N, C-alpha and C positions, 0 to 999 in steps of 0.2 A: 313577569316583570313588575306587575301588581302587590301578586302574592309575597313577594322578595320583600318589598317596601312594606306591606303591611305585618310581616313576620317581626321585621326591625323594628318599626313601631311597639307592635306587642310588648316585645324583648326588651322595650326600652325601660330601665328604672326612675319611679318618682322617688327627685328627691325633694324631701321636707322643708319650709322654711323655717322651720322651728325645731328642737328637738322634740322626740315623742315617743312614748312606747306605752303598749297595752297594759292590761291588768287594772286591778282596783286601787293601787298603789300612784300617788299625783307623781309627776313629772316636772308640770309647770309652777314655777312660783312666784308669786308677786305680778307684777307686769314684764313682758319680754317684745319688744319691735328691732324689726328687723335694721341692718346697719345701714342701708343704703335705699334709696327709693326706686320707684317704678313709673317712670316717662309714662301716663295715661292721659289718653285723649277722649276728653268729653265735651257735653255741650257747654260748658262754661270755658273750653281750651284746654291747654295741654297741663295738668295738674301733677304735681310732686306726691304719687300715694307710697305711704307708709304701713307695711302690715304687721298687727299687734295681736298678740295671745296672752289670756289672761287664764291664772289658777282658776280652778272651778271653789264656786262659793259655797258657803255654810257648811265647811269641814267641820271634823273633830278637834282641827289644828289651828283653826281660824277663831277669831271672835267677831263679833256682829260688827265693832268698831272697825277693824282693820278689812273688812269686806265692805264697808260702805267707803272708806278710804279707796281701795284698790278700784270698784266700781266706779264712783265719781271721778276720780282722776282720768280713769281709760273710755268713761264717758266723754269729757271733755278734749278727749284728742280724738275724737272720730265721729267723723260725718256718718257712716253707717257700723252703727253697733248690732251685732251680730250675737244673741243668746240660743245658746245651743242646749235643746233638751232629745230627750231619747223616747221615743215612743208616742207621747203625748204631752198634753198641756193639764198640771195636775194647781190645786186650789193652792198650795203652797209654793210653786213656781211663778204664779201670779203674785204672791203675797211677797216673795222676796223681792221678784221687780218692782212695785209699786215701793218696801223698801227702802229700796235703793234708789230710786226717782223721785223719793220724797226729800234725798240731799239735795235737790236743785233748789231745795225751797229759799237756800242761800244767795241764790242768785237773783240782785234785783231784776227785776222785767217789767217793763212798761204792759210788754203782750205776750201770751203764752201761747202756742208752747216755745219753751226756750232751746229746747235741743231739736235735733235735725230726724235721724232713720233709726227705726229700731225695725229690725227684719229677726223673727223668731224661726229658727229651724229647727225640725223636728225631725232628726236620723232614725233611720229603720221602721220609717210610719207603717203601720201595719195596716190599717183600712186600705187595702187595694182596689177595694172596689170604689172608693171615692178618686182616684189616682193619685197623682204626684204632681208636682210644681208648684208656681205660686197660687193659682187658681184652686187645687185641693185645697192648701192650707186655708187659703180666703175663705171655705165652705166649711172649713175644718174650725176655725176662728170662729165663723158667725154662728154655729152651731154652738161651741162653749160659751158664746155670750148668752143666746138664747136660754141656754140649761140656767146661766149663772143668774137669771131674772128673780129666781126664789131665792137667793142667797146677796142677802144686801151686800154683805162684806167685800165678796169675790166682785160683784157688781161694780161696788165704789172704787175697786182696788183697778180693773179693766178700763173704767172713765178716764181716771190718774194716769196713764200709760198716753191714752188718746189726748189728753188735756198736754202733757209735756213734752212729747215727741210731734214732729211737724208731719211724722207718717209713721203707721205702726202697719208690721205687713208678714204674714205667716210664709213659709216654702216647706214643704214635706218632702222629704227624701226617702226613697226605697235602701232596703238594705243593699251592703255593699257587695253580698255574694258570700257563698259558703266557704270559698278559698279562705277569705278575709277573716270571716266570723271564727274561724279556726285557727288563727293564727297564737293566739292567747298572748303573752308578752314577748312576742319575739321583735325586734327591731331591726330585722333586714329589711331591705329598702323593698319597696313593692312594685311588682310588675304590673304594666296596663293590663296585659293581658289576664291575671289573677280578678279582673276587676269584673263583676256584671255590665253588659252592654245599656241597661237600663240605670244603673247608677252613672254610669259615664256620660249619659244623656242628659241626665237630671240635674248631673253638676254641671256642665255647659249653664243648663239654663239657670242655675243658678249662679254662677258668674256674671253672665248676662245680667240679670238683676240685680246685681251688688253695682256691677258697673253703672247701671244707668241711676242707682242713688246717689255713689259717689261723688261729692263734690267739696268745691273750697271750703275750709272748715266754717263755722259762724258758733253764735252763742247769743241767744236774745236777736236771731235774725242779723248780726251783724258780723263782720270778717272777724276773725278771731287772729290777734296778732300774739306776737312774743311777750309784748308786756300785759296784752290781757290778760292771757293765760296765765301767766305769774301771779297777777295779782288775782286771780278765780283759785289760785290753789293756795294761796296765802288765805283767805277767806273760807275756805272750804276747809282748809285743816283747823283752821279756830273753829268754825260751826260743829264739827262735827269729832271734835276731840271731846273726850267723857271729862277732862279736866281744864278744858281751854287751850293745850298745847302752847308750845313757846311763840314767841313773837318773832316769826321769820321775816318778817317784812324789814326788818331793823337791820 
């Protein structure tokens, strides 16, 4: 009986929350948000959780101004912001993050940090000797911070992140397995049995970590209301527009 149940589970297809595809060409454009919330029980009670996906930043089709618009608006809507990287953290990754978070300077704040949680996820983490998960991610990030002491610009950018976000953490994810790595740009549904057990285990740990960080949306440690969100979007549009932007507040 157990084998039958196990086989049925392993044959199950994973249904993605968003449309996706493999390969070098982007699929997501702008900001995508699930149409219905998930009722999630947290330490703050039951909250309505929406999942959001954004396009990759700084490609050859998107201007720096457009990247700033996408990043700052998605950040305003996130109690947990997940920054997805491949294999390692590079100096330009930190520079990009610092560039985006400096857009938070238009938010009036008596006390920083103004934003909530930043979770850096490194997928296909190559340092198996360090292990995987939140502890391995912390060790890796601490090592990068130590190495950055000789580079004032990188060190400054890392410090900026800790000043703007209430928490900054990192999660190291193992590769998903050869079967998925060899899928190319296939859009066929993924079966759980195609995924390595190690990846499944740490995926669960990653979701637990995100659930721990999920909280009612705040800005400047104050509840984010619909009106507050609208007012900050107007201010953000004016502050990041290269020409001042239209007066959408009227």
